[in-house]
DRENRODREN-795711 format. One record per residue (C-alpha): residue in three letters; x, y, z. Coordinates in steps of 0.25 Angstrom, whole numbers, padded with zeros to 4 digits, always signed. Each point is the difference from the previous one (the first is absolute). Example, Ala and Ser with C-alpha at 12.3 -4.5 7.8 and 13.67 -1.06 7.14 Angstrom:
ala+0049-0018+0031;ser+0006+0014-0002;
! end
This chain:
met-0185-0023+0165;ala-0004+0014-0001;ile+0005+0009-0009;glu+0005+0013+0008;gln-0010+0011-0003;gln-0004+0013+0005;arg-0015+0000-0002;leu-0011-0010-0004;tyr-0003-0002-0016;thr-0012-0001-0007;val-0003-0011-0010;glu+0003+0009-0012;glu+0012+0005+0007;phe+0006-0013+0003;glu-0003-0006-0015;met+0010+0011-0004;ile+0010-0003+0010;ala-0001-0015-0004;glu+0001+0002-0015;thr+0013+0007+0001;pro+0012-0007-0005;gln+0007-0003+0014;asn-0013-0006+0006;arg-0006-0007-0012;asp+0006-0013+0004;arg-0003+0000+0014;leu-0013-0006+0007;leu-0007+0013+0007;glu-0013+0001+0005;leu-0007+0013+0006;val-0005-0004+0014;asn-0009+0010+0006;gly+0009+0012-0007;glu+0013-0008+0003;ile+0010-0006-0010;ile+0003-0013+0004;glu+0010-0009-0007;lys-0003-0016-0001;val+0012-0009+0001;pro-0004-0015-0002;thr+0008-0011+0005;gln+0003-0013-0008;glu-0010-0006+0010;his-0011+0009-0003;gly+0002-0002-0015;leu-0001-0014+0001;tyr-0013+0000+0008;ala-0005+0010-0010;gly+0004-0008-0012;asn-0007-0012+0006;ile-0014+0007+0001;phe+0002+0008-0014;gly+0002-0014-0007;pro-0014-0005+0004;leu-0006+0013-0002;trp+0006+0000-0013;asn-0005-0013-0004;tyr-0014+0004+0005;ala+0000+0014-0008;gln+0004-0009-0013;ala-0011-0008+0002;his-0011+0009+0005;gly+0005+0015-0004;gly+0005+0012+0008;arg+0014+0004+0002;val+0010-0004+0010;val+0012+0008+0003;met+0011+0004+0010;glu+0004+0012+0005;val-0009+0010-0006;arg-0004+0012+0006;tyr-0017+0003+0002;arg-0006+0013+0005;ser-0014+0002+0005;pro-0006+0012-0009;lys-0005+0006+0013;asp+0013-0001+0008;arg+0011+0011-0003;his+0011-0005+0009;asn+0001-0015-0003;thr+0004-0009-0011;arg+0004-0014+0005;ile+0008-0012-0006;pro-0006-0013+0004;asp+0011-0011-0002;val-0011-0008-0010;ser-0013+0006-0005;tyr-0012-0005-0008;thr-0008+0009-0009;val-0014-0005-0007;gly+0008+0005-0012;asp-0011+0008-0009;glu+0006+0012+0003;glu+0011+0008-0008;leu+0014-0005+0002;val+0008+0012+0007;thr+0014+0003-0006;lys+0004+0010+0009;gly-0001+0003+0013;ser-0011-0005+0011;val-0011-0009-0003;pro-0013+0010+0002;gln-0008-0009+0009;met+0003-0011+0009;pro+0002-0015-0004;ala-0011-0011+0003;leu+0012-0008+0009;ala+0011+0006+0007;val+0011-0009+0005;glu+0010+0005+0010;ile+0012-0009+0005;lys+0006+0006+0013;ser+0015+0000+0000;pro+0008-0001+0013;asp+0001+0016+0002;asp-0015+0003-0003;ala-0009+0002+0013;leu-0011-0008+0000;lys-0009+0010+0005;lys+0003+0009-0012;met-0001-0012-0010;arg-0015-0002+0007;glu-0002+0014-0001;lys+0003-0001-0015;ala-0009-0012-0002;arg-0011+0008+0006;tyr+0002+0011-0010;tyr+0000-0007-0012;val-0014-0005+0005;glu-0005+0013+0003;asn+0004+0004-0013;gly-0007-0009-0009;thr+0009-0013+0000;gln-0009-0012+0003;leu+0010-0010+0005;val+0014+0003+0007;trp+0010-0011+0003;leu+0010+0004+0011;val+0011-0012+0000;ile+0007+0000+0013;pro+0012-0009-0003;glu+0006-0001+0015;arg-0012-0005+0004;arg-0004-0008-0013;ile-0014+0005+0000;val-0008+0009-0010;glu-0011+0010+0007;val-0011+0002-0010;tyr-0008+0013-0002;thr-0013+0003-0007;pro-0011+0011+0002;asp-0007-0009+0010;asp+0010-0008+0007;glu+0014-0002+0004;gln+0007-0015+0004;ile+0012-0007+0002;leu+0004-0012-0007;asp+0012-0010+0001;glu+0006-0011-0007;asn-0012-0008+0001;asp-0008+0009-0007;ala+0000+0004-0015;leu-0002+0015-0005;asp-0015+0000-0007;gly-0002+0010-0011;leu-0013+0003+0006;asn-0009+0008-0010;val+0012+0007-0005;leu+0007-0013-0006;pro-0012-0009-0001;gly+0005-0015+0001;phe+0014+0005+0004;asn+0007-0008+0012;leu+0015-0001+0003;pro+0004-0007+0013;ile+0008+0009+0009;arg+0011-0011+0001;glu+0003+0004-0015;val+0002+0014+0003;phe+0011-0003+0009;lys+0007-0011-0007;asp+0014+0002-0004;thr+0004-0009-0012;gly+0014+0004+0002;lys+0002-0008+0012;gln+0006-0014-0003;his-0008-0010+0006;leu+0008-0013+0004;
! end
């Protein structure tokens, strides 16, 4: 959802707007100078959690940080600050306590909501890679697939495949059917 605005904003202007009391609890990101609000659904949160849990376990065993809904910006880009649904960083950088993390995550996960345009989601995945993210997982629930983006490759995986951490998360493996698992459904 776009926020009504009169002009395009810089990261510095956006950070001031995002920190105001009326916006502090909103998921706002800056996309090419435009302020956008993310409004996740329960389905979105379920799939994010299904990915977050195994990544958190991996980080506990191997190091790094895994977080949900954290804003990142590329130091060379003054018009974008993005919020992946789930992200992983190596963890040796200082913990940011205010504003956007001033670098892109090693892994960014985006989960498509029903009102998201797939074209925009793919642009976002490519943006992450072009700005330093080494691995992007674009989760598309209605097709039950995950598109994987790296600096050298793009591929589409289905429920018969597994997410591999490649060189970002060595040894990490998550079956895609587990990403789409709904533990709230009763099974007879």
